[in-house]
N, C-alpha and C positions, 0 to 999 in steps of 0.2 A: 780681333775686333771685339770690343766690350759691348755687351748687351745689357740694356737697362731693363730691370724688372718692371713689368706692368703692375698696376695696383687694382684693387677691387673695383674702383670706379670705371675701369676700362671694360667691364663686363656687365651684361644686363640680366643674366639668369644664372643661378647657382644651384648646385646639387651636391649634397653631402655624401661622402663615401668613406667607409671605415676601411682602413688598411687591414690586411690579413697577415698572419705569421708567414704564410707561403709567398707573400709578395717580396719579402727580403731575399737578397741573394747572398752569396758567400762573403761579400764585403760588408754586410750588415746594413744595407740600405735597399730601398725598393728598386728592383731591376727596371732598366729602361723600357722594356716591352710592356710593363704594366701601365705606364703612363699613356700609351696608345689605347689601351683598353678603357682607361678613364675618359679619354677624349671621346671615344665611341659611345661610352655610357652617357655622358652628359648631353651630347647631341641627340641621341635617340630617346633618352628619357624625356627631354623637352618636347620632342615631336609626339611621342606616345601619350604622355599625360595631358597634352593639349588637344588630343583627338584628331590629329592630322596624319597619323601613321598607324596602320594596323599591320604589324609585321607579317601576318599570315595571309591577309586578304587585300591589302591596298593594291590597286592596279598599277600604281607608280611607286617605284622603290629607289632609294638612293644607294649608289655604289661609290665606295671610297676610291678616289683616283690619286690622292696625294695627302701625305701627312708630314709634319715636321715638328720637332720639339727641341727646345733649348733647356738645359738643366742648370738651374741657378743656385739651388740649395738642396741639401740632402733631405729626403723623406724616408722614414723607417717605421715599421710596425712598433708601437701601437698608435701612431699618429692618425688623427682624423683629418681628412682633407675635404676641401670644397673645390669643386671644379666649376669655374666660371666660363660662360660662353657668350659670344656676341657674333653677329654677322658683319663681315667687312666687305663682302661683295655678293650681290644677288643678281645672277644672270637669268637668262630664259630657262635653262635646264640645269644650271649649276649654282652652287652656293659655297662660299668660303667662310668657314667658321674660325674665329680666333678663340683659343682656349687657354685658360690660366689655371694652374694648380696651386692652391693656397693651403698651407698646413696649420693646424691648431689655431685658427682664427687670425693668423697674421695678415697684414695688409699688402705685403709684397709677394709676388708670385715666386714659388719655389721652382716652378717650371712653366713654360709657356710655348705655344706653337699654334699651328693651324691644321685644319682638317677640311678637305674638299669633297663634297658629294656631287656626282652627276646623277640626275634623276632620269630613270629609264622606264620604259614600259616593262612590266613584270614578265610578260610572255615573250616578247621578241628581243628584249634587252637593248633596244635602240633608244637614244636620247629623246626625251619628251619634255614638254613645258612643265614647270613646277605647277601643281594644281593651285587654283585660286585661294582656297582656304589655307593651304600651307604657306603660300607667298605672303598672305596677310599676316599670319603668325610670325614668320621670319622677319617681316618689316618691324615688328614690335621690339626686336632685339638688335636692330641695325646700330652699329657704332657711328 
């Protein structure tokens, strides 16, 4: 099944990330596990810089329950990438983020996928409603 690359217009927030020498694997391109760290980075960077997540003190935290990635073009050090993120589904206690990885200013994604958080109470780890301020912020990047 052929996958069509998403473009920058499919995403609402972007975060620039510099690749590192250690990101490359023996085949000379960024290893697949690094893409998942980029997904995690763009989502949490968005929440933290907008003041709705304090990783040490927030009473509600997001746990990753699902990730998926399609690799469409090679990325390698010293490429600079931009990770784009949008929300495709906003539930009561969960959110599905769509993520695109764009290299060196290109318009088509080199990789794309999704990332799902379920929000839980920090103490008892039981699902809880997404806090109002966070929900309002997430609505600003809904696709």
